MDTraj code that builds the backbone (N, CA, C; nanometers):
import mdtraj as md
import numpy as np

residues = "MET ILE TYR THR ASP PHE LEU GLU LEU SER ASN SER GLU ASN PRO MET PHE VAL ASN TYR VAL LEU LEU SER LEU PHE LEU GLY GLN ARG ARG ASN ASN ILE LEU SER MET ARG TRP SER ASP ILE ASP PHE ALA GLN GLY ARG VAL HIS PHE ALA ASP THR LYS ASN GLY GLU PRO LEU THR VAL PRO LEU THR VAL GLN ALA GLN GLU LEU LEU LEU ASN MET TYR ASN ASN ARG THR SER ASP LYS TRP VAL LEU PRO SER SER THR SER ALA THR GLY HIS TYR GLN GLU PRO LYS THR ALA TRP LYS GLY LEU LEU ASN ARG ALA GLY ILE THR ASN LEU ARG ILE HIS ASP LEU ARG ARG THR MET GLY SER TYR GLN ALA ILE SER GLY THR SER GLU LEU ILE ILE GLY ARG SER LEU GLY HIS LYS SER LEU THR ALA THR GLN ILE TYR ALA ARG LEU SER ASP ASP PRO VAL ARG GLU SER MET GLN ARG GLY THR ASN LEU ILE MET GLY PHE VAL GLU SER GLU ASP ASN LYS".split()
xyz = np.array([
    [2.5808, 2.6200, -5.3663],
    [2.6980, 2.7140, -5.4580],
    [2.8106, 2.7234, -5.3458],
    [2.9204, 2.6822, -5.4424],
    [3.0634, 2.7184, -5.3690],
    [3.0695, 2.8416, -5.4024],
    [3.1856, 2.8508, -5.2841],
    [3.2410, 3.0380, -5.2847],
    [3.2767, 3.0741, -5.4568],
    [3.3449, 3.0287, -5.5040],
    [3.3640, 3.0819, -5.6801],
    [3.2043, 3.1064, -5.7613],
    [3.1123, 2.9989, -5.6692],
    [2.9823, 3.0131, -5.7973],
    [2.9329, 3.1534, -5.7223],
    [2.9665, 3.2245, -5.5595],
    [2.9208, 3.3144, -5.5444],
    [2.9579, 3.4842, -5.6038],
    [3.1141, 3.4038, -5.6537],
    [3.2320, 3.5458, -5.7556],
    [3.0971, 3.5590, -5.8695],
    [3.0744, 3.4206, -5.9449],
    [3.0335, 3.4532, -6.0627],
    [2.8979, 3.5427, -6.0602],
    [2.8237, 3.4647, -5.9087],
    [2.6700, 3.5438, -5.9306],
    [2.7078, 3.7105, -5.8986],
    [2.7944, 3.7569, -5.8120],
    [2.8610, 3.9153, -5.8149],
    [2.8806, 3.9723, -5.9154],
    [2.9293, 3.8748, -5.9931],
    [2.9767, 3.9641, -6.1515],
    [2.8647, 3.9783, -6.2391],
    [2.7409, 3.9321, -6.2432],
    [2.6262, 3.9714, -6.2893],
    [2.5911, 4.0998, -6.3337],
    [2.5430, 4.1063, -6.4096],
    [2.5014, 4.2490, -6.5141],
    [2.3709, 4.2915, -6.4455],
    [2.3090, 4.1776, -6.3450],
    [2.1535, 4.2105, -6.3509],
    [2.1591, 4.2077, -6.1944],
    [2.1495, 4.3192, -6.1266],
    [2.1089, 4.2893, -5.9748],
    [1.9421, 4.2457, -5.9130],
    [1.8763, 4.2759, -6.0335],
    [1.7560, 4.1989, -6.0214],
    [1.7603, 4.0331, -6.0127],
    [1.8379, 4.0004, -6.0772],
    [1.8444, 3.8297, -6.0694],
    [1.9452, 3.8035, -5.9765],
    [2.0715, 3.8577, -5.9411],
    [2.1609, 3.8389, -5.7893],
    [2.0214, 3.8582, -5.6623],
    [1.9468, 3.9713, -5.7057],
    [1.8962, 3.9473, -5.5594],
    [1.7312, 3.8505, -5.5552],
    [1.7335, 3.7909, -5.6448],
    [1.6197, 3.7009, -5.6931],
    [1.7099, 3.5586, -5.6303],
    [1.8297, 3.5149, -5.6687],
    [1.9141, 3.3893, -5.6305],
    [1.9068, 3.3885, -5.5168],
    [2.0030, 3.5214, -5.4332],
    [1.9765, 3.4900, -5.2748],
    [1.8994, 3.4908, -5.2283],
    [1.7542, 3.6161, -5.2396],
    [1.6468, 3.5481, -5.1841],
    [1.5806, 3.3844, -5.1845],
    [1.6403, 3.3597, -5.2895],
    [1.5910, 3.2271, -5.3000],
    [1.6529, 3.1376, -5.2169],
    [1.8100, 3.1223, -5.2130],
    [1.8931, 3.0631, -5.1379],
    [1.8724, 3.0866, -4.9819],
    [1.8336, 3.2005, -4.9540],
    [1.8344, 3.2273, -4.7741],
    [1.7287, 3.2163, -4.7433],
    [1.6073, 3.1701, -4.8350],
    [1.4743, 3.1694, -4.7824],
    [1.4035, 3.0473, -4.7790],
    [1.4705, 2.9822, -4.9396],
    [1.4367, 2.7958, -4.9589],
    [1.3095, 2.8381, -5.0209],
    [1.2290, 2.9126, -5.0755],
    [1.1011, 2.9080, -5.1304],
    [1.0796, 2.8693, -5.2495],
    [0.9933, 2.8542, -5.3108],
    [0.9501, 2.7989, -5.4797],
    [0.9655, 2.9339, -5.5514],
    [1.0129, 2.9313, -5.6564],
    [1.0204, 3.0412, -5.7721],
    [0.9232, 3.1489, -5.7723],
    [0.7580, 3.0784, -5.7716],
    [0.6998, 3.1959, -5.7882],
    [0.6356, 3.2487, -5.6292],
    [0.6853, 3.1953, -5.5329],
    [0.6930, 3.2963, -5.4123],
    [0.7817, 3.3799, -5.3975],
    [0.9333, 3.3530, -5.4596],
    [1.0025, 3.4468, -5.4188],
    [0.9792, 3.5724, -5.5598],
    [0.9532, 3.5423, -5.6745],
    [0.9423, 3.6324, -5.7771],
    [0.8311, 3.7463, -5.7986],
    [0.6950, 3.7007, -5.6827],
    [0.5831, 3.7615, -5.6579],
    [0.5748, 3.8704, -5.5107],
    [0.6814, 3.8206, -5.4611],
    [0.6967, 3.8840, -5.3137],
    [0.6714, 4.0240, -5.3160],
    [0.5995, 4.0738, -5.2136],
    [0.5356, 4.2288, -5.2611],
    [0.6096, 4.2670, -5.0802],
    [0.6036, 4.3894, -5.0933],
    [0.6872, 4.4965, -4.9789],
    [0.5574, 4.4613, -4.8972],
    [0.4264, 4.4754, -4.8782],
    [0.3360, 4.4112, -4.7575],
    [0.3063, 4.2860, -4.7083],
    [0.4116, 4.2192, -4.7706],
    [0.4266, 4.0474, -4.7160],
    [0.5278, 4.0301, -4.6189],
    [0.6136, 4.1588, -4.6017],
    [0.7625, 4.1486, -4.5383],
    [0.7035, 4.2430, -4.3759],
    [0.7348, 4.1297, -4.2872],
    [0.7514, 4.2215, -4.1523],
    [0.8922, 4.2374, -4.0935],
    [0.9448, 4.3554, -4.0990],
    [1.1030, 4.3778, -4.0110],
    [1.1047, 4.3988, -3.9110],
    [0.9973, 4.4798, -3.8731],
    [0.9606, 4.4168, -3.6917],
    [0.9872, 4.3183, -3.6347],
    [0.9168, 4.2116, -3.6776],
    [0.9247, 4.0664, -3.6754],
    [0.9842, 3.9515, -3.7221],
    [1.0706, 4.0080, -3.8493],
    [1.1558, 3.9476, -3.8883],
    [1.1286, 3.8355, -3.9785],
    [0.9734, 3.8480, -4.0414],
    [0.9316, 3.7285, -4.1157],
    [0.8608, 3.7696, -4.2422],
    [0.8560, 3.6962, -4.3600],
    [0.7808, 3.7063, -4.4926],
    [0.6385, 3.6192, -4.4387],
    [0.5416, 3.6795, -4.5458],
    [0.4190, 3.6259, -4.5553],
    [0.4016, 3.5838, -4.6915],
    [0.3516, 3.4724, -4.7420],
    [0.3134, 3.4059, -4.8897],
    [0.1795, 3.3491, -4.8321],
    [0.1037, 3.4271, -4.9056],
    [-0.0356, 3.3909, -4.8950],
    [-0.0835, 3.2856, -4.9775],
    [-0.0302, 3.3127, -5.1213],
    [-0.0858, 3.2019, -5.2295],
    [0.0500, 3.1085, -5.2260],
    [0.0540, 3.0076, -5.1955],
    [0.1499, 2.9085, -5.2256],
    [0.0927, 2.8231, -5.3069],
    [0.2037, 2.7009, -5.3907],
    [0.1653, 2.6085, -5.4350],
    [0.0899, 2.5149, -5.3781],
    [0.0970, 2.5222, -5.2878],
    [0.0048, 2.3571, -5.2012],
    [-0.1052, 2.4594, -5.1402],
    [-0.1854, 2.5853, -5.1304],
    [-0.3026, 2.6474, -5.1455],
    [-0.3050, 2.6697, -4.9807],
    [-0.2232, 2.6602, -4.9103],
    [-0.1688, 2.6952, -4.8133],
    [-0.0937, 2.8226, -4.7308],
    [-0.1502, 2.8927, -4.7062],
    [-0.0710, 3.0533, -4.6374],
    [0.0530, 3.0216, -4.6183],
    [0.1498, 3.0648, -4.5635],
    [0.2873, 3.0148, -4.4833],
    [0.3594, 3.1422, -4.4867],
    [0.4079, 3.1363, -4.3337],
    [0.5053, 3.2631, -4.3007],
    [0.6477, 3.2064, -4.2989],
    [0.7238, 3.2650, -4.2822],
    [0.8716, 3.2378, -4.2389],
    [0.9863, 3.3054, -4.1782],
    [1.0378, 3.2735, -4.1445],
    [1.1056, 3.3811, -4.0493],
    [1.2503, 3.4091, -4.1200],
    [1.2788, 3.5268, -4.1540],
    [1.4081, 3.5625, -4.1810],
    [1.5102, 3.5769, -4.1101],
    [1.6567, 3.4840, -4.2569],
    [1.7853, 3.5179, -4.1394],
    [1.7988, 3.6103, -4.1455],
    [1.9467, 3.6400, -4.0385],
    [2.0149, 3.7537, -4.0923],
    [2.0365, 3.8411, -4.2367],
    [2.0723, 3.7009, -4.2965],
    [2.1072, 3.7666, -4.4145],
    [2.0182, 3.8071, -4.5140],
    [1.9167, 3.7283, -4.4886],
    [1.7470, 3.7742, -4.5916],
    [1.7561, 3.8931, -4.5408],
    [1.7190, 3.9463, -4.4202],
    [1.6665, 4.0464, -4.3505],
    [1.7643, 4.1920, -4.4082],
    [1.9109, 4.1529, -4.4146],
    [1.9628, 4.2717, -4.4523],
    [1.9876, 4.3058, -4.6184],
    [1.9400, 4.1708, -4.6959],
    [1.9529, 4.1820, -4.7867],
    [1.7970, 4.2651, -4.8586],
    [1.6844, 4.2218, -4.7830],
    [1.5660, 4.3050, -4.8302],
    [1.5521, 4.4245, -4.7840],
    [1.6331, 4.4946, -4.6488],
    [1.6117, 4.6035, -4.6048],
    [1.7108, 4.6952, -4.6600],
    [1.8355, 4.6499, -4.7568],
    [1.8737, 4.7077, -4.8220],
    [1.8140, 4.7471, -4.9776],
    [1.7351, 4.6237, -5.0142],
    [1.6396, 4.6280, -5.1415],
    [1.5392, 4.7392, -5.0963],
    [1.5016, 4.7347, -4.9772],
    [1.3724, 4.8399, -4.9789],
    [1.3994, 4.9929, -4.9901],
    [1.5311, 5.0055, -4.9216],
    [1.5987, 5.1477, -4.8826],
    [1.6370, 5.2164, -5.0442],
    [1.6411, 5.0812, -5.1171],
    [1.7010, 5.1289, -5.2953],
    [1.5731, 5.0578, -5.3694],
    [1.4614, 5.0692, -5.3384],
    [1.3343, 5.0410, -5.4006],
    [1.3053, 5.1097, -5.5471],
    [1.2223, 5.0649, -5.6096],
    [1.2283, 5.1182, -5.7138],
    [1.0681, 5.0808, -5.7170],
    [1.0091, 5.0170, -5.6896],
    [0.8496, 4.9969, -5.6560],
    [0.7926, 4.9701, -5.4957],
    [0.6990, 5.0796, -5.4644],
    [0.6142, 5.0846, -5.3648],
    [0.5269, 4.8851, -5.3126],
    [0.5295, 4.8302, -5.4767],
    [0.4731, 4.7312, -5.4124],
    [0.5268, 4.6090, -5.3992],
    [0.6290, 4.5695, -5.5353],
    [0.7350, 4.4341, -5.5418],
    [0.8062, 4.4338, -5.5089],
    [0.8534, 4.3829, -5.4623],
    [1.0232, 4.3534, -5.4143],
    [1.1061, 4.3217, -5.5512],
    [1.0590, 4.2488, -5.6384],
    [1.1361, 4.2177, -5.7165],
    [1.0900, 4.2674, -5.8719],
    [1.0500, 4.3999, -5.8476],
    [0.9250, 4.4944, -5.9860],
    [0.9915, 4.4538, -6.1223],
    [0.9246, 4.4649, -6.2057],
    [0.9857, 4.4867, -6.3819],
    [0.8468, 4.5835, -6.4172],
    [0.9358, 4.6681, -6.5008],
    [0.8751, 4.7435, -6.5809],
    [0.7911, 4.6974, -6.7207],
    [0.8689, 4.5536, -6.7807],
    [0.7917, 4.5251, -6.8984],
    [0.7234, 4.3903, -6.8726],
    [0.6784, 4.2924, -6.7698],
    [0.6235, 4.2185, -6.7578],
    [0.4717, 4.2450, -6.7489],
    [0.3916, 4.1790, -6.7479],
    [0.2442, 4.2074, -6.7484],
    [0.1990, 4.2107, -6.5775],
    [0.2853, 4.1147, -6.5265],
    [0.2302, 4.1495, -6.3684],
    [0.2902, 4.2269, -6.2713],
    [0.3940, 4.3164, -6.3991],
    [0.5197, 4.4019, -6.2524],
    [0.5793, 4.3958, -6.1976],
    [0.6292, 4.2166, -6.1768],
    [0.7159, 4.1712, -6.1329],
    [0.7969, 4.0759, -6.1922],
    [0.9547, 4.0544, -6.1466],
    [1.0206, 4.0073, -6.2311],
    [0.9985, 3.8818, -6.2708],
    [0.9870, 3.8416, -6.3772],
    [0.9032, 3.7243, -6.4452],
    [1.0723, 3.6037, -6.4340],
    [1.0287, 3.5040, -6.5423],
    [1.1697, 3.3792, -6.5460],
    [1.2623, 3.4467, -6.5919],
    [1.3282, 3.4032, -6.4658],
    [1.4786, 3.4302, -6.5068],
    [1.5732, 3.3368, -6.5735],
    [1.4999, 3.2702, -6.6335],
    [1.5608, 3.1550, -6.7160],
    [1.7133, 3.1944, -6.7767],
    [1.6553, 3.2794, -6.8293],
    [1.8124, 3.3446, -6.9842],
    [1.9140, 3.3422, -6.8562],
    [1.8866, 3.4942, -6.7302],
    [2.0204, 3.4882, -6.6341],
    [2.0497, 3.3358, -6.5970],
    [2.0061, 3.2812, -6.5732],
    [2.0275, 3.1662, -6.4933],
    [2.1312, 3.0447, -6.5839],
    [2.0590, 3.0790, -6.7320],
    [2.2233, 2.9736, -6.7661],
    [2.2924, 3.0379, -6.8258],
    [2.3017, 3.1773, -6.7944],
    [2.4059, 3.2673, -6.8128],
    [2.5179, 3.2591, -6.6998],
    [2.4476, 3.2620, -6.5684],
    [2.5440, 3.1863, -6.4679],
    [2.6195, 3.0663, -6.4569],
    [2.5328, 2.9620, -6.4827],
    [2.5793, 2.8754, -6.4812],
    [2.6782, 2.8392, -6.6061],
    [2.6909, 2.9101, -6.7577],
    [2.7836, 2.9175, -6.8233],
    [2.8841, 2.9517, -6.7683],
    [2.8459, 3.0702, -6.6937],
    [2.9955, 3.1693, -6.6317],
    [3.0630, 3.0804, -6.5308],
    [3.0092, 3.0311, -6.4465],
    [3.0286, 2.9176, -6.3545],
    [3.1071, 2.7800, -6.3406],
    [3.0558, 2.7354, -6.5013],
    [3.0719, 2.5917, -6.5888],
    [2.9988, 2.4986, -6.4680],
    [2.9057, 2.5312, -6.4518],
    [2.7931, 2.4017, -6.4348],
    [2.7063, 2.3629, -6.5082],
    [2.7111, 2.2323, -6.4839],
    [2.5579, 2.1676, -6.5883],
    [2.4966, 2.1036, -6.4732],
    [2.3544, 2.1004, -6.5517],
    [2.2689, 1.9961, -6.4574],
    [2.2173, 2.1159, -6.3352],
    [2.1999, 2.1674, -6.3271],
    [2.1666, 2.2668, -6.2034],
    [2.0290, 2.3164, -6.2439],
    [1.9376, 2.3222, -6.1466],
    [1.7895, 2.3900, -6.2014],
    [1.7676, 2.5175, -6.1110],
    [1.6797, 2.6198, -6.1564],
    [1.6727, 2.6868, -6.0127],
    [1.5826, 2.6291, -5.9123],
    [1.5223, 2.5330, -5.9111],
    [1.4686, 2.4780, -5.7892],
    [1.5653, 2.4294, -5.6859],
    [1.6797, 2.3933, -5.7353],
    [1.8073, 2.3630, -5.6417],
    [1.8266, 2.4422, -5.5860],
    [1.8053, 2.5884, -5.5362],
    [1.8336, 2.7092, -5.4593],
    [1.7345, 2.6377, -5.3594],
    [1.6005, 2.6361, -5.3614],
    [1.5188, 2.5772, -5.2871],
    [1.5760, 2.4706, -5.1998],
    [1.6163, 2.3585, -5.3177],
    [1.6634, 2.2607, -5.2129],
    [1.7834, 2.2577, -5.1479],
    [1.8896, 2.3651, -5.1856],
    [1.9787, 2.4051, -5.1064],
    [1.9583, 2.4525, -4.9506],
    [1.8559, 2.4850, -4.9493],
    [1.8331, 2.5230, -4.7865],
    [1.8020, 2.4587, -4.7069],
    [1.6865, 2.3689, -4.7563],
    [1.6316, 2.2318, -4.6974],
    [1.7498, 2.1574, -4.6491],
    [1.8696, 2.0954, -4.7775],
    [1.9656, 2.0114, -4.7642],
    [2.0558, 2.0721, -4.6510],
    [2.1163, 2.1791, -4.6589],
    [2.1813, 2.2642, -4.5913],
    [2.1465, 2.2553, -4.4153],
    [1.9860, 2.2277, -4.4346],
    [1.9238, 2.2404, -4.2700],
    [1.9447, 2.1258, -4.2167],
    [1.9104, 2.0309, -4.3430],
    [1.9573, 1.8527, -4.3074],
    [2.0674, 1.8463, -4.2094],
    [2.1878, 1.8448, -4.3005],
    [2.3507, 1.8791, -4.2646],
    [2.3653, 1.9107, -4.1445],
    [2.3130, 1.9912, -4.1304],
    [2.3498, 2.1136, -4.0005],
    [2.2502, 2.0122, -3.8664],
    [2.1579, 1.9247, -3.8851],
    [2.1290, 1.8384, -3.7862],
    [1.9760, 1.9046, -3.7857],
    [1.9357, 1.9693, -3.8387],
    [1.8025, 2.0547, -3.8058],
    [1.6719, 1.9693, -3.8464],
    [1.6039, 1.9024, -3.7574],
    [1.5010, 1.8137, -3.7664],
    [1.4157, 1.8604, -3.8630],
    [1.3526, 1.6969, -3.9208],
    [1.2839, 1.7384, -4.0361],
    [1.1619, 1.7995, -4.0273],
    [1.0533, 1.7798, -3.8664],
    [0.9780, 1.8719, -3.8923],
    [0.9601, 2.0315, -3.9214],
    [1.1547, 2.0347, -3.8430],
    [1.1583, 2.2315, -3.8641],
    [1.1871, 2.2660, -4.0106],
    [1.2783, 2.1918, -4.0688],
    [1.2672, 2.1782, -4.2053],
    [1.1607, 2.1519, -4.2716],
    [1.0249, 2.1269, -4.2689],
    [0.9373, 2.1173, -4.3383],
    [0.8421, 2.1891, -4.3547],
    [0.8868, 2.2814, -4.1916],
    [0.8280, 2.4075, -4.1498],
    [0.8445, 2.5243, -4.2295],
    [1.0275, 2.5504, -4.2403],
    [1.0543, 2.6351, -4.3106],
    [1.0509, 2.6597, -4.5139],
    [1.0054, 2.5114, -4.5556],
    [0.9631, 2.4819, -4.6904],
    [0.8446, 2.5087, -4.7351],
    [0.7590, 2.4852, -4.6159],
    [0.6292, 2.4868, -4.6216],
    [0.5790, 2.3507, -4.6587],
    [0.5883, 2.2760, -4.6466],
    [0.6023, 2.0992, -4.6892],
    [0.4401, 2.0993, -4.5990],
    [0.3724, 2.0001, -4.6668],
    [0.2265, 1.9750, -4.6410],
    [0.2431, 1.8229, -4.5525],
    [0.3374, 1.7554, -4.5807],
    [0.3554, 1.5844, -4.5344],
    [0.5371, 1.6102, -4.4806],
    [0.5558, 1.5274, -4.3554],
    [0.6921, 1.4968, -4.3454],
    [0.7556, 1.4080, -4.4490],
    [0.6632, 1.3990, -4.5282],
    [0.7122, 1.2550, -4.6557],
    [0.7947, 1.3100, -4.8198],
    [0.7296, 1.4442, -4.7921],
    [0.7891, 1.5519, -4.8685],
    [0.9643, 1.6087, -4.8075],
    [0.9505, 1.6117, -4.6885],
    [1.0819, 1.6735, -4.6048],
    [1.1773, 1.5745, -4.6156],
    [1.1699, 1.4175, -4.6197],
    [1.2533, 1.3043, -4.6039],
    [1.3453, 1.2965, -4.7020],
    [1.3160, 1.3384, -4.8102],
    [1.4755, 1.3480, -4.9087],
    [1.5992, 1.4432, -4.8489],
    [1.5507, 1.5337, -4.7908],
    [1.6501, 1.5989, -4.7161],
    [1.7666, 1.5652, -4.6364],
    [1.7029, 1.4863, -4.5731],
    [1.7494, 1.3768, -4.4354],
    [1.8093, 1.3198, -4.4850],
    [1.8170, 1.2209, -4.5931],
    [1.9100, 1.1253, -4.6077],
    [2.0650, 1.1756, -4.7194],
    [2.0620, 1.3558, -4.7045],
    [2.1921, 1.3402, -4.7530],
    [2.3032, 1.3558, -4.6572],
    [2.3158, 1.3316, -4.5392],
    [2.4190, 1.3327, -4.4557],
    [2.3969, 1.2511, -4.3236],
    [2.4888, 1.1562, -4.3232],
    [2.5240, 1.0678, -4.1743],
    [2.5291, 1.1632, -4.0284],
    [2.6041, 1.2461, -4.0903],
    [2.6802, 1.3361, -4.0092],
    [2.5888, 1.3880, -3.8623],
    [2.4760, 1.4301, -3.8434],
    [2.3864, 1.4445, -3.7632],
    [2.3687, 1.3584, -3.6660],
    [2.3148, 1.2129, -3.7482],
    [2.2511, 1.1153, -3.6648],
    [2.4326, 1.0379, -3.6076],
    [2.5330, 1.0369, -3.7071],
    [2.6309, 1.0060, -3.6378],
    [2.6916, 1.0960, -3.4974],
    [2.6375, 1.2428, -3.5123],
    [2.6675, 1.2906, -3.3735],
    [2.5675, 1.2864, -3.2928],
    [2.4387, 1.2568, -3.2939],
    [2.3597, 1.2310, -3.2106],
    [2.4182, 1.1178, -3.1484],
    [2.4116, 0.9930, -3.2204],
    [2.4293, 0.8882, -3.1736],
    [2.5754, 0.8914, -3.0845],
    [2.6718, 0.9722, -3.1008],
    [2.7495, 0.9928, -3.0779],
    [2.7206, 1.0121, -2.9044],
    [2.6801, 1.1267, -2.9132],
    [2.6352, 1.1859, -2.7770],
    [2.5812, 1.1051, -2.6955],
    [2.4786, 1.0265, -2.7338],
    [2.4220, 0.8801, -2.6888],
    [2.5071, 0.7755, -2.6121],
    [2.6094, 0.7525, -2.7169],
    [2.6749, 0.6662, -2.6484],
    [2.7750, 0.7606, -2.5836],
    [2.8299, 0.8422, -2.5550],
    [2.9062, 0.9187, -2.4688],
    [2.8183, 0.9423, -2.3115],
    [2.6754, 0.9171, -2.3286],
    [2.6037, 0.9592, -2.2084],
    [2.6347, 0.7946, -2.1628],
    [2.6109, 0.6982, -2.2317],
    [2.6245, 0.5652, -2.1931],
    [2.7632, 0.5277, -2.1291],
    [2.8744, 0.5823, -2.1972],
    [3.0032, 0.5468, -2.1406],
    [3.0082, 0.6124, -2.0273],
    [2.9416, 0.7450, -2.0008],
    [2.9914, 0.7752, -1.8699],
    [3.0532, 0.9033, -1.9133],
    [3.1144, 0.9247, -2.0489],
    [3.2096, 1.0247, -2.0585],
    [3.1781, 1.1512, -2.0497],
    [3.0561, 1.1745, -2.0796],
    [2.9552, 1.3213, -2.0535],
    [2.9103, 1.2833, -1.9040],
    [2.8657, 1.3714, -1.8848],
    [2.7104, 1.3850, -1.7929],
    [2.6337, 1.4626, -1.8205],
    [2.4912, 1.4276, -1.8074],
    [2.3571, 1.4314, -1.8743],
    [2.3118, 1.5283, -1.7768],
    [2.2396, 1.6071, -1.8550],
    [2.1763, 1.7172, -1.8064],
    [2.1623, 1.7380, -1.6709],
    [2.0539, 1.6029, -1.6874],
    [1.9687, 1.6003, -1.5570],
    [2.0744, 1.5508, -1.4141],
    [2.1753, 1.5245, -1.4626],
    [2.2876, 1.4764, -1.3850],
    [2.3811, 1.5724, -1.3141],
    [2.3713, 1.6846, -1.3663],
    [2.5032, 1.8052, -1.3885],
    [2.4008, 1.8783, -1.2245],
])
top = md.Topology()
chain = top.add_chain()
for i, resn in enumerate(residues, 1):
    res = top.add_residue(resn, chain, resSeq=i)
    for name in ("N", "CA", "C"):
        top.add_atom(name, md.element.get_by_symbol(name[0]), res)
traj = md.Trajectory(xyz[None], top)
């Protein structure tokens, strides 16, 4: 999402949806993980959230970014449920359910077509790859079981590869000293 899309998001009349989108972006987790988050899953002292029931069947603990922790602390201080992070008084589960209608409204206001809710998760993985993060780290943050599932993000930008190659070339050419020679 670009800055103007965030402005459209902030104009939403549904704060639960806004929090859902931001948590999805900041945590890079699947829709059901975000929707079913419980306050007991969050360890504010350690700065992490634990997802016991994931799509791949394995529990996952994810560190919280500063933005995610600030958002969650604000939500916690203004909570309406002692159980659910995203509560709903109208759903059978007690937590916020499928945000499809709010999602479609956001896309319409922002003039965006062909963007899926799952793309929020992909955004985290993509930007991690673009910033030069290793596939192993990206896979761990997204809860992938295999490196193959993560490799799609690594092909998005040549910049991290180019930067790494440039650092190597600079060392070869003697433009900079290696850490070992300092």
